[in-house]
C-alpha positions as CSV (number, residue, x, y, z in Angstrom):
1,X,0.7,8.5,14.6
2,X,2.0,7.9,18.1
3,X,0.0,6.8,21.1
4,X,1.4,7.7,24.5
5,X,0.0,4.7,26.3
6,X,0.9,2.2,23.6
7,X,3.7,-0.4,23.5
8,X,6.6,-0.4,21.1
9,X,5.4,-2.9,18.4
10,X,7.3,-3.3,15.1
11,X,6.0,-5.2,12.1
12,X,3.4,-5.3,9.4
13,X,-0.1,-6.6,9.7
14,X,-2.1,-7.3,6.5
15,X,-5.6,-6.2,7.3
16,X,-8.5,-7.3,5.1
17,X,-10.4,-4.0,5.4
18,X,-14.1,-4.2,6.0
19,X,-16.5,-2.2,3.8
20,X,-18.2,1.0,5.0
21,X,-15.3,2.4,7.0
22,X,-12.3,4.6,6.2
23,X,-8.8,3.2,6.1
24,X,-7.9,5.4,9.1
25,X,-10.8,4.1,11.1
26,X,-9.8,0.5,10.3
27,X,-6.1,1.3,11.2
28,X,-7.1,2.8,14.6
29,X,-9.3,-0.2,15.4
30,X,-6.4,-2.6,14.8
31,X,-3.9,-0.4,16.6
32,X,-6.2,-0.5,19.7
33,X,-6.3,-4.3,19.5
34,X,-2.5,-4.5,19.3
35,X,-2.1,-1.7,22.0
36,X,0.5,-0.3,19.7
37,X,2.4,2.9,20.3
38,X,2.8,4.0,16.7
39,X,1.4,2.9,13.3
40,X,0.3,4.0,9.9
41,X,-1.3,2.6,6.8
42,X,0.0,2.5,3.3
43,X,-2.3,3.6,0.5
44,X,-5.9,4.4,1.6
45,X,-8.9,2.4,0.4
46,X,-12.2,4.0,-0.2
47,X,-14.9,3.3,2.5
48,X,-16.7,1.2,-0.1
49,X,-13.7,-0.9,-0.8
50,X,-12.4,-4.0,1.0
51,X,-9.2,-5.9,0.9
52,X,-5.5,-5.7,1.6
53,X,-4.5,-2.7,3.7
54,X,-0.9,-3.1,5.1
55,X,-0.7,-1.6,8.6
56,X,2.9,-0.7,9.6
57,X,3.7,-0.7,13.3
58,X,6.7,1.1,14.8
59,X,9.9,0.9,12.8
60,X,8.2,-0.7,9.9
61,X,6.6,2.6,9.0
62,X,10.0,4.0,8.2
63,X,10.7,1.6,5.4
64,X,7.7,-0.3,4.1
65,X,5.5,2.8,4.0
66,X,7.4,4.4,1.2
67,X,7.9,1.2,-0.7
68,X,4.3,0.1,-0.4
69,X,2.9,3.5,-1.4
70,X,4.9,3.2,-4.7
71,X,4.2,-0.5,-5.3
72,X,1.9,-2.2,-7.8
73,X,-1.6,-3.1,-6.8
74,X,-4.2,-5.7,-7.9
75,X,-7.9,-5.0,-7.7
76,X,-11.2,-6.8,-8.5
77,X,-14.0,-4.3,-9.3
78,X,-17.6,-4.6,-10.2
79,X,-19.0,-1.8,-12.5
80,X,-22.6,-0.9,-13.2
81,X,-23.1,0.6,-16.7
82,X,-25.8,3.0,-17.7
83,X,-25.6,5.2,-14.6
84,X,-22.9,7.8,-13.9
85,X,-22.6,9.2,-10.3
86,X,-20.9,12.2,-8.7
87,X,-18.4,10.0,-6.9
88,X,-18.0,7.4,-9.6
89,X,-19.3,4.8,-7.1
90,X,-22.6,3.8,-5.6
91,X,-22.3,6.2,-2.7
92,X,-22.7,9.2,-5.0
93,X,-25.7,11.0,-6.6
94,X,-26.8,10.1,-10.1
95,X,-25.5,12.4,-12.7
96,X,-26.9,10.7,-15.8
97,X,-28.7,7.6,-17.0
98,X,-28.1,6.3,-20.5
99,X,-28.9,3.3,-22.6
100,X,-26.3,0.5,-22.8
101,X,-25.6,0.0,-26.5
102,X,-22.5,-2.2,-26.4
103,X,-22.0,-6.0,-26.1
104,X,-19.2,-8.1,-24.5
105,X,-16.9,-7.6,-27.6
106,X,-17.5,-3.8,-27.5
107,X,-16.6,-3.8,-23.8
108,X,-13.4,-5.8,-24.3
109,X,-12.3,-3.5,-27.1
110,X,-12.8,-0.4,-24.9
111,X,-10.9,-2.0,-22.0
112,X,-7.9,-2.6,-24.3
113,X,-7.6,1.2,-24.6
114,X,-6.7,1.5,-21.0
115,X,-3.6,-0.7,-21.1
116,X,-0.2,0.8,-20.8
117,X,1.2,4.1,-19.6
118,X,-1.2,7.0,-19.5
119,X,-2.1,10.3,-17.7
120,X,-5.1,10.1,-15.4
121,X,-7.1,12.9,-13.9
122,X,-8.4,11.6,-10.5
123,X,-11.9,12.2,-9.3
124,X,-12.8,15.4,-7.4
125,X,-13.9,13.0,-4.6
126,X,-10.4,11.6,-4.2
127,X,-8.2,12.0,-1.1
128,X,-5.6,14.0,-3.1
129,X,-4.9,17.3,-1.3
130,X,-5.4,20.9,-2.6
131,X,-4.1,23.6,-0.3
132,X,-3.7,21.1,2.5
133,X,-7.3,19.7,2.3
134,X,-8.6,16.5,0.7
135,X,-10.3,17.2,-2.6
136,X,-13.4,15.4,-1.5
137,X,-14.0,18.1,1.2
138,X,-14.2,20.7,-1.6
139,X,-16.4,18.4,-3.8
140,X,-18.9,17.9,-1.0
141,X,-19.3,21.7,-0.8
142,X,-19.8,22.0,-4.5
143,X,-16.4,23.6,-5.0
144,X,-14.3,22.6,-8.0
145,X,-10.5,22.7,-7.6
146,X,-7.9,22.0,-10.2
147,X,-6.5,18.5,-10.3
148,X,-3.4,17.8,-12.3
149,X,-3.2,14.7,-14.5
150,X,-0.9,11.9,-13.0
151,X,1.2,9.3,-14.8
152,X,-0.1,5.8,-14.2
153,X,0.3,2.4,-15.9
154,X,-2.2,-0.4,-16.3
155,X,-0.4,-3.7,-16.7
156,X,-3.5,-5.8,-17.3
157,X,-7.3,-5.3,-17.5
158,X,-9.3,-8.5,-17.5
159,X,-13.0,-9.1,-17.9
160,X,-14.2,-11.7,-15.5
161,X,-17.9,-11.6,-16.2
162,X,-20.5,-9.4,-18.0
163,X,-24.3,-9.7,-17.9
164,X,-25.2,-6.8,-20.1
165,X,-25.5,-4.3,-17.3
166,X,-22.8,-5.1,-14.7
167,X,-19.2,-6.3,-15.3
168,X,-16.6,-7.8,-12.9
169,X,-13.0,-6.9,-13.9
170,X,-9.5,-7.4,-12.6
171,X,-7.0,-4.6,-12.8
172,X,-3.2,-4.8,-12.2
173,X,-1.9,-1.2,-12.0
174,X,0.8,1.1,-10.8
175,X,0.8,3.3,-7.8
176,X,-1.5,6.3,-7.8
177,X,-4.1,4.6,-10.1
178,X,-7.8,5.4,-9.2
179,X,-10.0,2.5,-10.1
180,X,-13.1,4.6,-9.8
181,X,-11.7,6.9,-12.4
182,X,-10.9,4.1,-14.8
183,X,-14.5,2.8,-14.5
184,X,-15.9,6.3,-15.0
185,X,-13.7,6.9,-18.0
186,X,-14.6,3.5,-19.4
187,X,-18.3,4.3,-19.1
188,X,-17.8,7.5,-20.9
189,X,-15.8,5.9,-23.7
190,X,-18.7,3.4,-24.2
191,X,-21.2,6.2,-24.1
192,X,-23.3,4.8,-21.3
193,X,-21.7,6.0,-18.1
194,X,-20.6,3.7,-15.3
195,X,-19.9,3.6,-11.6
196,X,-18.3,1.2,-9.1
197,X,-20.6,-1.0,-7.0
198,X,-17.9,-3.1,-5.4
199,X,-14.1,-2.9,-5.1
200,X,-11.6,-5.2,-3.5
201,X,-7.8,-4.9,-3.4
202,X,-6.4,-8.4,-3.5
203,X,-2.7,-7.7,-3.6
204,X,-0.1,-5.1,-2.7
205,X,3.6,-5.5,-3.6
206,X,4.7,-9.1,-3.1
207,X,2.6,-9.7,0.0
208,X,0.9,-13.1,-0.1
209,X,-2.9,-13.0,0.1
210,X,-2.7,-15.9,2.6
211,X,-1.3,-13.6,5.2
212,X,-4.3,-11.2,5.0
213,X,-6.7,-11.4,8.0
214,X,-10.0,-9.7,8.8
215,X,-10.3,-7.8,12.1
216,X,-12.4,-10.6,13.5
217,X,-9.5,-13.0,12.8
218,X,-7.0,-10.8,14.6
219,X,-9.5,-10.6,17.5
220,X,-9.7,-14.3,17.6
221,X,-5.9,-14.6,17.8
222,X,-5.8,-12.1,20.7
223,X,-8.5,-14.0,22.5
224,X,-6.7,-17.3,22.2
225,X,-3.0,-16.2,22.4
226,X,-3.0,-12.7,23.7
227,X,-0.6,-9.9,22.5
228,X,2.2,-12.5,22.0
229,X,0.0,-14.3,19.5
230,X,-0.7,-11.0,17.6
231,X,3.0,-10.1,17.5
232,X,3.8,-13.6,16.1
233,X,1.7,-13.0,12.9
234,X,3.3,-9.7,12.1
235,X,5.5,-9.6,9.0
236,X,9.1,-8.2,9.5
237,X,9.6,-4.5,8.8
238,X,11.6,-5.2,5.6
239,X,8.9,-7.6,4.2
240,X,8.2,-5.2,1.3
241,X,11.8,-4.6,0.4
242,X,12.6,-7.9,-1.3
243,X,13.5,-6.1,-4.6
244,X,16.6,-4.5,-3.0
245,X,19.9,-6.4,-2.8
246,X,20.7,-7.9,0.6
247,X,24.0,-7.1,2.3
248,X,24.9,-8.9,5.6
249,X,27.2,-7.1,8.0
250,X,28.7,-7.9,11.4
251,X,27.2,-6.7,14.7
252,X,30.2,-4.2,15.0
253,X,29.5,-2.8,11.6
254,X,25.8,-2.4,12.4
255,X,26.7,-0.5,15.5
256,X,29.1,1.7,13.4
257,X,26.3,2.6,11.0
258,X,23.8,3.3,13.8
259,X,26.4,5.6,15.3
260,X,26.4,7.7,12.1
261,X,29.6,6.4,10.6
262,X,30.4,4.5,7.4
263,X,31.7,1.0,6.9
264,X,34.8,1.1,4.7
265,X,35.0,-0.7,1.4
266,X,37.9,-2.8,2.6
267,X,35.6,-4.5,5.0
268,X,33.5,-6.0,2.1
269,X,35.7,-6.3,-1.0
270,X,33.1,-8.6,-2.5
271,X,30.6,-5.7,-2.9
272,X,30.4,-4.3,-6.4
273,X,29.1,-0.7,-6.2
274,X,27.7,1.7,-6.8
275,X,24.3,0.4,-5.5
276,X,21.7,3.1,-4.8
277,X,19.7,1.1,-2.2
278,X,20.5,-2.1,-0.3
279,X,18.9,-4.0,2.6
280,X,21.2,-4.3,5.6
281,X,21.0,-7.1,8.0
282,X,23.1,-8.4,10.9
283,X,24.7,-11.6,9.7
284,X,24.5,-13.6,13.0
285,X,20.7,-13.3,13.5
286,X,19.4,-11.7,10.3
287,X,18.2,-8.7,12.2
288,X,17.2,-5.9,9.8
289,X,19.2,-2.8,10.3
290,X,17.8,-0.6,7.6
291,X,18.6,0.7,4.1
292,X,22.0,1.9,2.8
293,X,24.0,2.7,-0.3
294,X,27.2,1.2,-1.6
295,X,29.7,3.4,-3.3
296,X,32.0,2.4,-6.1
297,X,34.8,1.4,-3.7
298,X,32.4,-0.7,-1.6
299,X,31.9,1.8,1.2
300,X,28.5,1.3,2.9
301,X,26.7,4.4,3.9
302,X,23.5,4.6,5.9
303,X,20.4,5.7,4.0
304,X,17.6,5.0,6.5
305,X,18.2,2.9,9.6
306,X,16.1,1.7,12.6
307,X,16.3,4.0,15.6
308,X,19.2,3.6,18.1
309,X,16.6,2.7,20.8
310,X,15.1,-0.1,18.7
311,X,18.6,-1.3,17.7
312,X,19.9,-1.5,21.3
313,X,16.6,-3.2,22.5
314,X,17.6,-6.1,20.1
315,X,21.2,-7.0,20.9
316,X,23.1,-9.4,18.7
317,X,22.4,-13.0,19.5
318,X,24.8,-14.2,22.1
319,X,25.4,-10.8,23.6
320,X,24.6,-10.1,27.3
């Protein structure tokens, strides 16, 4: 989304989303504080949920958006057993109430069945789209639409506490995993039903939790240090791209790529291709140029680069 009266900010803010609001509302609130021209969020959190919501400003949305949407996530969830709801969380209407007939060992055994690769059918109240509209819009009108199963993977599923009615659990999972659906399916497998009462995303990709800030903390930075202070806490646009090999190029080569040309393999004989995706940075000042590919002969080809306007607004260190 682009705001006509905004300023060209680039970077990533790790927002600790508050409960009770949509991810889009939280994003717009932060964008207004930053007075940013353009931004987007990566991977929506339910209004009930709190936790890490990466907000990508400017050029960062070109790169980190795709990577973050496909990255692993870590959640802490509290489930209430014995009650199943329409939305699989505490905001929905009660569908059934059943007796809880399992103990801690029974719960642990059932949780093990959710580990590994599997197909998951998301809730009708998910943000997945059908014919251009979110499924939850159909669900609120009592309309059922077909939802295809999606491949997911649960890497770990830990029980933190259980009091006989409610359980706190930690889930490390792949992209596209719906925690509400896992809790609902777990409740059905145990024969009691269950729904989410609290959900918090504690990690996305390799971002450190220490860099996550509440909106109030961002406000405090603005009050004390202004827009410069806010810009100073932004992570670079390639912060989520650390898994890709890094290739340093000269300022002239960077300009060549931005102009739509390739860098010949003879310029970097040390490169051993083919490499499907590499990070490109200007060697003199480590300025991130974008993503590229390296062919078998070492030729560097642009894959997705920063805009020419952004590139020229950040000349190589030492240039006039």
